DOKEGU-300134 format. One line per 3 residues: number of its first residue (from 1); their letters; for each residue x, y, z of C-alpha. Coordinates in steps of 0.001 Angstrom, whole numbers, plus 500000, padded with zeros to 6 digits. Layout:
BEGIN
NUM) a) X Y Z | ...
END
This chain:
BEGIN
1) mad) 700353 051452 515838 | 698826 054827 514892 | 695479 056095 515923
4) pll) 693543 056084 512436 | 691629 058992 513954 | 694489 061336 514585
7) fnp) 696774 062661 512276 | 700388 061349 512881 | 703238 062889 510584
10) rty) 705114 059624 511119 | 702210 057434 509252 | 700694 060327 507183
13) dpe) 699805 059432 503528 | 697029 061023 502188 | 696315 058117 499575
16) hfd) 692631 059324 498952 | 693893 062365 497257 | 695425 062753 493731
19) pet) 699225 062177 493324 | 700112 066222 493191 | 697992 066940 496325
22) rrl) 699179 063487 498261 | 703014 064832 497113 | 702126 068383 498116
25) lra) 700953 067622 501703 | 703768 065190 502002 | 706106 067723 501305
28) tvd) 704756 070477 503742 | 704759 067496 506702 | 708423 066850 505755
31) wfe) 709505 070528 505559 | 708243 070962 509135 | 709806 067512 510420
34) srg) 712884 068471 508742 | 713249 071721 510364 | 712570 070274 513904
37) krr) 710687 071234 517099 | 713787 073388 518398 | 713547 075567 515403
40) lie) 709699 075707 515521 | 709420 076918 518907 | 712424 079399 518589
43) dyr) 710630 081202 515526 | 707185 081105 517478 | 709202 082707 520748
46) tra) 711171 085278 518561 | 708287 086144 516445 | 710093 085829 513383
49) wla) 708543 086639 510145 | 707571 083339 508024 | 709813 083884 505196
52) dfl) 711262 080425 505202 | 708101 078938 505090 | 706633 081231 502200
55) sfa) 709859 080746 500321 | 709164 076666 500601 | 705536 077094 499522
58) are) 706519 079374 496696 | 709258 076841 495635 | 707014 073953 495769
61) glf) 703735 076118 494065 | 701662 075161 497263 | 699241 077903 497350
64) atf) 699065 078376 493380 | 697896 074722 493275 | 695501 075129 496305
67) ltp) 694240 078290 495729 | 693744 079103 492230 | 690385 077822 490879
70) ase) 690330 075819 487881 | 688847 078745 485666 | 691958 080943 486250
73) ngg) 694655 077848 486317 | 695860 078430 482916 | 695965 074737 482059
76) rqd) 697465 073628 485160 | 695183 070796 485661 | 696158 070060 489394
79) arw) 695310 073838 490368 | 691768 073941 491507 | 689866 075273 494594
82) dta) 689323 071988 496917 | 687812 072369 500107 | 688854 068958 500913
85) ria) 692268 069255 500510 | 692463 072851 501785 | 691120 071729 505154
88) aln) 693733 068670 505123 | 696566 071464 504949 | 694501 073489 507290
91) eil) 695151 070408 509760 | 698690 070047 508948 | 699580 074087 509271
94) gfy) 697356 074087 512497 | 699473 071055 513996 | 702784 072579 513430
97) gld) 702022 076347 514559 | 699078 078605 513715 | 701210 081369 512756
100) ywy) 701710 079148 509421 | 698145 078737 508990 | 697275 082458 509479
103) awq) 699643 083119 506298 | 697432 081205 504443 | 694303 081953 505856
106) vti) 694432 085593 505379 | 695587 084568 501656 | 692405 082706 501180
109) lgl) 690312 085799 502809 | 692254 088042 500379 | 691530 086114 497097
112) gpv) 687531 085703 498233 | 686774 089058 496646 | 689188 088757 493853
115) wqs) 687874 085069 492478 | 684141 086462 492794 | 684741 089323 490677
118) gna) 683899 090006 487412 | 687495 091904 486443 | 689021 089318 484391
121) aar) 692213 091527 484578 | 692128 091713 488243 | 691725 087647 488445
124) ara) 694738 086948 485924 | 696839 089324 488051 | 695811 087284 490918
127) ael) 696848 084067 489633 | 699987 085312 488126 | 700751 086488 491666
130) lsq) 699916 083035 492994 | 702207 081409 490784 | 705170 083783 491988
133) gev) 704370 082771 495717 | 703052 086040 496705 | 700691 085959 499572
136) faf) 697091 088111 499771 | 695358 090182 502539 | 691692 090721 503175
139) gls) 691569 094649 503897 | 688044 094890 505640 | 688462 095381 509572
142) eka) 688982 099022 510830 | 690121 100140 514099 | 686874 102284 514929
145) hga) 684385 099972 513774 | 685733 096525 513707 | 684108 094659 510744
148) diy) 681081 096860 510964 | 681501 097248 506794 | 678067 099797 506973
151) std) 680468 102473 508828 | 683864 102136 506832 | 685984 105247 506708
154) mll) 687883 103893 503841 | 687184 106782 501411 | 687213 106638 497652
157) epd) 687065 110127 495946 | 686684 110564 492216 | 689942 111881 490604
160) geg) 687920 113561 487281 | 689610 110805 485165 | 687400 107608 485915
163) gfr) 689233 106529 488766 | 689330 107230 492368 | 692016 108258 495223
166) ang) 691717 106137 498305 | 692171 107653 501669 | 691879 106006 505313
169) sky) 693262 102797 506920 | 692653 099271 507932 | 693162 097576 511337
172) yig) 693972 093868 512105 | 694829 093036 508665 | 696933 089828 507997
175) ngn) 699913 089827 505498 | 699397 093284 505040 | 703196 093826 505160
178) aag) 703870 091577 502342 | 700739 090832 500542 | 700805 091432 496650
181) lvs) 697515 091967 496454 | 695281 093486 499233 | 691495 093394 498783
184) vfg) 690238 096366 500215 | 686530 097515 501135 | 685849 101208 501005
187) rrt) 683125 103384 499652 | 682833 106246 497489 | 682649 109914 498813
190) dve) 679942 111103 495753 | 677434 108064 496274 | 675149 107511 499543
193) gad) 674277 104216 500839 | 675053 100717 499554 | 675454 101957 495942
196) gyv) 678784 103703 497114 | 680405 100454 498522 | 683576 099500 496523
199) ffa) 686253 096469 496678 | 689355 096760 495158 | 692645 095814 495073
202) ads) 695790 097211 496241 | 699570 096664 496673 | 701390 096907 499625
205) rhp) 704692 097910 497808 | 703003 101194 496325 | 704515 104067 497667
208) ayh) 700771 105467 498590 | 700489 102315 500682 | 701898 102795 504288
211) vvk) 702389 099765 506805 | 701885 101392 510371 | 702795 098533 512760
214) nvv) 702136 094991 513461 | 699224 095271 516097 | 699934 091778 517820
217) dss) 703297 090320 519564 | 703336 087305 517179 | 705097 086226 514082
220) kyv) 701731 086801 512607 | 702195 090467 510617 | 698498 091340 511639
223) sef) 699059 094961 510265 | 697541 098425 510577 | 697866 100191 507004
226) rle) 697125 103241 505723 | 696397 104561 502142 | 697041 108227 501498
229) dyp) 695958 109463 498063 | 696213 105768 496794 | 695202 105753 492983
232) vgp) 692452 102960 492099 | 691805 102413 488553 | 689245 100502 486748
235) rdv) 691835 097519 486844 | 691695 097572 490388 | 687939 097620 491107
238) lht) 687017 094491 492072 | 683163 095176 492961 | 680938 098347 493515
241) gra) 677392 098486 495242 | 675502 095917 496780 | 677783 093158 495029
244) afd) 681053 094698 497294 | 678940 094151 500478 | 677715 090367 499288
247) aal) 681564 089600 498207 | 682717 090882 501649 | 680245 088457 503518
250) ntv) 680624 085402 501226 | 684407 085636 501608 | 684025 085123 505191
253) nig) 681610 082499 504534 | 684450 080887 502391 | 687649 081956 505306
256) kfn) 685659 080875 508579 | 685371 077241 507290 | 689290 076743 507726
259) lct) 689076 077675 511586 | 687831 074359 512301 | 690510 072205 510979
262) asv) 693307 074341 512204 | 691937 073976 515654 | 691611 069931 514997
265) gic) 695660 070135 513968 | 696540 072194 517430 | 694737 069812 519492
268) eha) 695935 066623 517933 | 699650 067760 518356 | 699041 068788 521986
271) mye) 697488 065546 522643 | 700495 063436 521620 | 702610 065792 524132
274) avt) 700405 065708 527149 | 699409 061764 526802 | 703365 060782 526675
277) har) 703900 063053 529556 | 701051 061958 531863 | 701834 058394 530903
280) nri) 705522 058543 531835 | 705181 060988 534521 | 705184 059110 537976
283) lyg) 703603 060383 541241 | 703153 058489 544530 | 704939 055442 542492
286) rpv) 702203 055436 539804 | 701773 056735 536211 | 699910 060153 536517
289) taf) 697462 058114 534160 | 696627 055608 536677 | 694682 058054 538542
292) phv) 690924 057625 537588 | 690168 061424 537194 | 693006 061952 534979
295) rra) 691743 059055 533010 | 688467 060697 532707 | 689736 064173 531554
298) ltd) 692002 062552 528647 | 689154 060380 527353 | 686839 063256 527383
301) ayv) 689277 065284 525438 | 690069 062414 522972 | 686241 061773 522241
304) rla) 685831 065717 522078 | 688893 065991 519444 | 687335 062720 517979
307) gmk) 683825 064807 517530 | 685518 068126 516246 | 687115 066017 513564
310) lfs) 684123 063992 512489 | 682031 067088 512320 | 684601 069026 510347
313) dra) 685001 066306 507620 | 681383 065985 507263 | 680907 069813 506925
316) ady) 683228 069903 504221 | 680980 067445 502255 | 678147 069918 502461
319) frs) 680339 072855 501745 | 681445 071074 498434 | 678335 069922 497350
322) agp) 676423 073143 497784 | 674702 075015 495028 | 671781 077719 494462
325) ddr) 669407 075123 495291 | 671078 073573 498205 | 672308 076143 500768
328) ryl) 672836 073832 503990 | 676590 074867 504120 | 675326 078071 505522
331) lfn) 674535 076625 508379 | 677241 074120 509202 | 679959 076798 508436
334) pmt) 679203 078985 511310 | 678829 075741 513416 | 682538 074580 512356
337) kmk) 683702 078059 513305 | 681694 078399 516254 | 681491 074860 517910
340) vtt) 684195 073144 516522 | 686929 075913 517505 | 685073 076063 521126
343) ege) 685559 072151 521535 | 689422 072987 520640 | 689564 075242 524073
346) kvv) 688061 072462 526100 | 690346 069824 524596 | 693222 071744 525629
349) dlm) 691790 072615 529014 | 690840 069283 529892 | 694598 068213 528742
352) wdv) 696258 071298 530511 | 694373 070337 533673 | 696450 067038 533525
355) iaa) 699807 068109 532613 | 699878 071586 534662 | 703019 073009 535084
358) kgf) 704603 071204 532038 | 701765 073121 529731 | 704140 076393 530555
361) ekd) 707566 074913 529477 | 709037 076600 526419 | 710412 073537 524869
364) tyf) 706952 072344 524554 | 704323 072751 521372 | 701831 072727 524090
367) aqa) 702760 075977 525561 | 701931 077636 522384 | 698639 075537 521744
370) ave) 697080 076614 524787 | 697550 080279 523773 | 697191 079620 520102
373) irs) 693564 077672 520711 | 691867 080739 522107 | 692410 082781 519280
376) lpk) 690268 080532 516713 | 686823 081293 518579 | 687314 085095 518077
379) leg) 688136 084995 514622 | 685581 085594 511187 | 683034 087115 513923
382) tvh) 682932 086149 517582 | 681319 082916 519062 | 678253 085223 520058
385) vnl) 677683 086439 516422 | 677927 083131 514995 | 675530 081281 517595
388) ali) 673122 084161 516489 | 673595 083304 512764 | 672941 079631 513607
391) lkf) 669765 080381 515352 | 668210 081765 512289 | 668061 078235 510894
394) mrn) 666733 076409 513923 | 663073 076250 513024 | 663643 075158 509718
397) hll) 666120 072600 510907 | 664234 070871 513744 | 660936 071032 512484
400) dpa) 660510 071561 508731 | 662832 068902 506875 | 662595 068754 503198
403) aye) 663768 065799 500651 | 667343 066094 499768 | 669418 063128 497987
406) pvp) 672348 062261 500451 | 675178 063866 500093 | 678322 061605 499683
409) trl) 681809 061791 500900 | 683489 064415 498800 | 687159 063744 498265
412) daa) 687223 063776 494442 | 689438 066202 492880 | 686388 068786 491838
415) dda) 686768 072617 491966 | 684571 073953 494247 | 683565 076883 491836
418) flf) 680046 077948 493511 | 682092 079444 496555 | 682765 082219 494527
421) rqg) 679217 082863 492691 | 677220 082374 496249 | 675072 085389 495120
424) par) 673166 087723 497583 | 673856 087319 501431 | 670606 087204 502630
427) glg) 667322 085143 502578 | 668793 082644 505218 | 665513 082063 507003
430) svr) 664333 080018 503454 | 667112 077382 503688 | 665901 074095 504126
433) fhd) 667591 070899 505813 | 667222 067334 505295 | 666057 065532 508059
436) wrp) 667936 065136 511137 | 666621 061978 512921 | 667719 059207 510520
439) afd) 671479 060159 511781 | 670208 059442 515042 | 668192 056348 514177
442) aya) 671154 054239 512752 | 672416 054181 516275 | 669662 054250 518443
445) hlp) 671122 050903 519976 | 673990 052949 521506 | 672469 054092 524812
448) nig) 674029 057610 525055 | 672700 058485 521538 | 669356 057296 522787
451) rfr) 669295 059533 525859 | 670919 062373 523355 | 668169 062199 520903
454) eqa) 665607 062423 524047 | 667197 065757 524821 | 666949 066760 520830
457) dal) 663161 065485 520868 | 662866 067810 523778 | 664364 070763 522171
460) cef) 661902 070182 519250 | 659090 070210 521663 | 660506 073716 523092
463) vat) 660824 075285 519833 | 657456 074258 518868 | 655599 075017 521902
466) gap) 657970 077020 524276 | 660379 079097 522326 | 660931 082957 523201
469) dee) 658194 085160 522652 | 658824 088472 520583 | 659853 090471 523959
472) qsr) 662086 087599 525016 | 663468 087588 521712 | 664917 091146 522210
475) dld) 667230 089499 524909 | 670234 087860 523185 | 671545 086219 526390
478) lll) 668255 084105 526730 | 668552 083506 522666 | 672170 082413 523110
481) avg) 671234 079964 525413 | 668760 078359 523458 | 671494 078437 520272
484) rlf) 673885 076347 522327 | 671399 073767 522678 | 670630 073703 518967
487) alv) 674173 073702 518237 | 674662 070460 519707 | 671926 068800 517916
490) vhg) 673460 069915 514700 | 676816 069101 515946 | 676135 065433 517049
493) qli) 673815 065056 513698 | 676882 065242 511622 | 679194 063497 513712
496) leq) 676897 060698 513137 | 676399 060948 509839 | 680263 060767 509104
499) agl) 680298 058008 511796 | 678364 056120 509491 | 680165 056629 506199
502) tgl) 683953 056051 507914 | 682780 052911 510367 | 683783 054731 513512
505) ded) 684309 052308 516532 | 680866 052360 518409 | 682712 052598 521740
508) vld) 684157 055761 520763 | 680778 057179 519541 | 678765 056112 522630
511) elf) 681760 057586 524830 | 681410 060737 522968 | 677566 060766 523117
514) avl) 678079 060266 527267 | 680077 063892 526973 | 677214 065477 524674
517) vrd) 674435 064695 527208 | 676471 066244 529655 | 677064 069489 527881
520) fsa) 673308 069515 526950 | 672088 069137 530620 | 674595 071994 531275
523) hav) 673122 074353 528851 | 669634 073468 529810 | 670659 074560 533391
526) elh) 672078 077738 532361 | 668784 078496 530108 | 666842 077714 533673
529) gkd) 668815 080308 535266 | 668534 083183 532601 | 666844 086214 534049
532) sat) 663839 086347 531508 | 663157 082628 530907 | 659423 081826 531883
535) prq) 658097 079480 534566 | 657289 077386 531631 | 660506 077335 529936
538) qaw) 662342 076827 533256 | 660150 073811 534012 | 661043 072413 530458
541) ald) 664963 073041 531035 | 665045 070864 534138 | 663021 068353 532628
544) avr) 665471 067896 529915 | 668400 067407 532057 | 669560 063678 531672
547) rpv) 672644 061343 533230 | 674595 059822 530636 | 674774 056018 530832
550) add) 677765 054812 532276 | 679507 051421 530997 | 683123 051173 532793
553) ars) 684170 048508 530048 | 683324 050708 527209 | 685334 053469 529141
556) arv) 688112 051046 529837 | 688479 050153 525930 | 688253 053855 524865
559) wer) 690868 054669 527461 | 693037 051911 525830 | 693156 053751 522626
562) vea) 693993 056979 524512 | 696952 055632 526350 | 698209 054068 523194
565) lsg) 699202 057654 522140 | 701785 057981 524493 | 705085 057736 522728
568) aye) 703015 057358 519096 | 704598 060734 517791 | 707126 063291 518932
571) map) 708532 065724 516589 | 712160 065244 515578 | 714594 067527 517390
END
């Protein structure tokens, strides 16, 4: 029997979506399954470009249907920007290989500045390119500056005829070898400061566009490209001035959400392989899964994966329900990018410790999962950058809740239009949140949720009475330790909200929170050891350490769910 928490291609039927979405998701699964595991792994090992997959996507209208906002769909009622089904496709593509997901992800990033633009001709051009099966790219990062958009060296010089000539290079640009449209960030040579920023559309096939190389050894084409006197006319200009700066940050807001569900997909496929191998591997006359430390590792991996999925699904509801007066997504979004992806690393590491050398074998999906899971915490801003962003919301979230109507599960066939009119990328300190406590109160009868709640309440006391002072606030190392504690509270909150909406098995939930209690304690000890932690903060940190509530019967019941994954899915040869 398939586990209802995990994606399983054998039983997958996304009946909660409309018929066309359901057809396209199932068609994507079937395309990969018919291709087979041997071909999938061989393409990964030989770094083959994704031409076959992109041909399939073009033939089915996959990207055009999922990535064209309703305002630009030309009457195709199935075409819309729907975060719920985008998340579902992220999970599927991650499940089969991150290279496929990456081509899709950077297309999303490339479209961000276009769909936010007031340039109707550029939007129509993008919609037409999507309908033709083209991919897109996001030309932001540079070799010398990374994503420091204040320091861009892509220069646009006025040509005297109302346009510009663009010169400069971009680095680490996915799909830069094949994109029908590349959204490129630069600055004018004749205007100083933020007023000089420009986002413009370029075509990778133009003779003034030069692909230098693929900067990674992968099927992903992560390009360095150079523009030499590239002509930029009015029809190519997407944004100017501060609006170009905002479009860059708001596009990353849209794109970084996709990393969480890709991580989930990777972990799910790897888990089927790992549990099946461990269950059927005999050591000293017993299955590997008979050893208590193996059961603990695989159980922890399973419940962490469940938490990843629950958090991501609930965060999508806030993303879809966002508006000018509800910007809670600005916290939950970097949480999906930072917390969920680092949880994915832990899940894979726990399984790898069990299957050991098997995880290196070239005929396994696990071998590529162990590599690819590392990349997601490092894309769309590092873990540290996103932790620093999360900290901006800590006081309001923990101590100053506001009244909001409950956000429902959002699986409706709606267009998420607000994502392309987010407005200025500032004012994060004014974002308010609903009270996090009721989510915990609903499960107060579960011992480890009660134990974790004690730690969360202690963090509120810390923020109110012992938070870093002005001098300590310049110590990012200390602040990041505090940020990890706060992130755990937010992680737990949305997990509990989703558990309540889906009727999650309480054994799984309490087992998961046993893990989160240990995590909170570990981060508290880390804070205790920071050089600049005051004696008061050190004492608080040790007082916040808790031991999870053990329950052998509960753990055994969760283990039965894990063990049942053995043989539940194996990709067709």
